[in-house]
N, C-alpha and C positions, 0 to 999 in steps of 0.2 A: 835313287838304285837298291837292291837286294843287296844282302849277304853270298849268293851266287851270280851278282852279278847280271839282273834282270831286271829289269826294268817296271816299277813297281806299278801294279795293279793291269801286265799282262797278266793271261791267264797265263795256270802251270802246263807244263809240258807232258802231254799224256803220252803216258809208253805204256805194250802190252809185252811180257815176258811171254819167251816161247822157249822150252828148253826142257826134254824131258825127264830131268833129275828135279826133288824135288828140294834137296839141298841148294842143289846151284840156284836152284827159283828165290830159293827162303834168303838165301845168300846177297842177292840182286837183290829185292828189293829190302833188304834191313838197308843194303848199302844208299839208295835213293832216296830212304824215309825221311832220313830229318830233312831236304831238300825244297826251302819252299817253291824252288820253281819246275819242281818233277814231279806226277801223280800215277804212279804206278794204277791201272784201267784196268788190267787184267793180267790170267793167267793162265797159255795153254800149254797141254802138253805131247803133244804130236803137232804137225802140219797141218793136218784138214782142221783141228779145232785153231788155227793159227788164223788161218785162211776165213776162216768162219767170224774170230773174233775181232780179226780188223776189219772185214766187210760190215759186222755189225759196232762196234767201237769208234771207228774212224779216229785212231789212238795216232799221235802226231810220227812216234816213232814204234816200230816193232822192233825189241833188242830178240835175235833170234839163232838158234845155236841150229848149224848144220845139219847134226846128226839128230833127225826126227824120226819119230816113229810114224807110221799111216803113209805119209806123204813126207819126201824126205825135205832138206831145207832149202835146195835148190826148185825145187817145184812149186813150193810153199812161195817162195819168193816173189817167181816170178806169177804166181795167181794173182797175189799179191798188190804186187805191178803194175799187171793187166786192169785190175778192177777201178769203176770205177772212176774212185776219187783220189787223184793223182798227189792229196798232202798228205799219203799215209807212205811213209818209205821208211825203207828195210834195211837196219845195225846189224849184219851177222857180228856173233859174238861166239865162237865156237874152238875149241884146241886144236883142230885140223889145219894146218895149214900149207896144204899143196897146193902146185900152181896152179894144177888143172880148179880144181875147186873156190881160190880167193878164187880166176878168172872165169867160172863158170857165173859163178855168185853176181860178179860184176853185169856177167850179160845179160842173166836172167832179172837184173831192174836195184841190186842192190846197191844202197848209192855209202855205204861203210862197211869196211871188213878189221876187225879186231880180235886177239891173241884174250885166251882168258888170261892169259900173266901179267896183265898190261895190268898200271897200276888206280886206282878208284875213281883218284881224279881223272885221269887218262880219259876212262870211261865216261862221266859223266861230264867231260868238255865234248868227247864225240860226239852224247848224244845233242849236245847244246846246240853243236855244228850242224849237226845233221836237221833236228828241227828248224834251226835259221834257214834251210834250205842250201849248204853246203855239200859234203864229203867225203868222209875221211880214210883212210887205209891207213894203217903202220909201216911206217920208212923203211922198216927193213924187210915187209913186204914188199912194197914198191921197188925197191933199191933193188930185189931179188928178180921178177919181172922185168925190170925194165931190159936184159935183152931179149925176150921176147917180144916188147911191146914194139924195140928196132926190127924186131925180123918182120913186124908183121904190118908196120909203119907204112902210108905208101910215100909217093916218089912227096918229095922238099914241093908242099903248096905254092901258085904262083899268088897266094891271098896270103897269106901266111908271112908271111917273111917282109913284108912292107908294115906289116902292123905292128913289127918287135921296130922300129923305126919311132914310137912315141916313145920306148924308154929311157931315159936314161943308163951309163954305160953299169954305175953298179945296179941299177935294176936288171939290166941283161944277167949280169955275174949272177948274181938272186939267183934268176929262171936257171941257169944254167946249174948251178947247185940241188937245186929242185926238183930242177930232170934230172939229176945221178940220183935222189933221192935223201937225200942228206936231210936231219933234220933241223930246228929254228936255231935250235942251239950248237951245231956242228959245223954249219953254215955261218955261224960270231964267230964262233973258235979262228977257221980259216980266213975271217974277212978283217978280225979285232974289233970287232966291232960291238955294241949289247944285243943280246936278244930280241930286247925293244925292240933297234935300230931295225933290225931286222924281221919281225914283227912289220913296224911302216913297209918296210922299201915292200912285201910280200904282198900286201894290205895296195899297196899304189901301181903294181905289176899287173896283179891280178884287172882291179878296177881300169886297167889305161888296154888290157886288149881286151875285156867286157867274156871274162873268165870265173867262172864258179867256184871254183878249186883249184887242191894242185893236181889232183889227178887230169883235169885239163891241161894244168901249163904243162905237164908234164908230154901231151901225146902235142900239142901247138911244136912244144919245143924240137919233138921230133918230124914233123913234120914239114915246119920249116927249116931243117938242114942244121938249125943250131950249134943241134948235139946229133953226132952219133952215135952209133954201135964202138963202144972204146977209146971213143975220145975223150 
């Protein structure tokens, strides 16, 4: 394994930066420069350029600000997600946290939404997660959106509830915490176990339910009736 936790010999994660601010792009490039498993392959200054470069360079991850000139970030995300190569995945990295923007970005095809105030380590972890096929939404954003997800969730699905029977009691407990937007550290404190143990439970829970990421786990928890608004 490399220092970044990536298997030796695996190609680096190709990242395209899309931000109108030169200083922001420079800071991101510097933050990623020393990583053996990440390679910044291009920079876009507006949404239209981001779409064009994403189609030409085929990066693994497009790190994109939602506020872009010429073509806004939501439209750019939609165009990138609709492109022929589904391996190009969008991580929105922005200072804008309105519910409409977060929901709009996810609806447009983004698989991640982080604020620009996150520590570098969290951003790097998100890039790796998304490149590996997962999704990342900042826990505080997810927690704030839960009431709206609850309002729009369909009635409990007949097929979703039986799937929960494959979980142990502790895994069901962890799923409830995940659905409420709690981080692994918060769950660990609540259940009086280590964060590593919680990571293991989350991995087992996702695997048993055939889910890709925590966002899908939240949806299933509401669809199955395991978690309801206010519960």
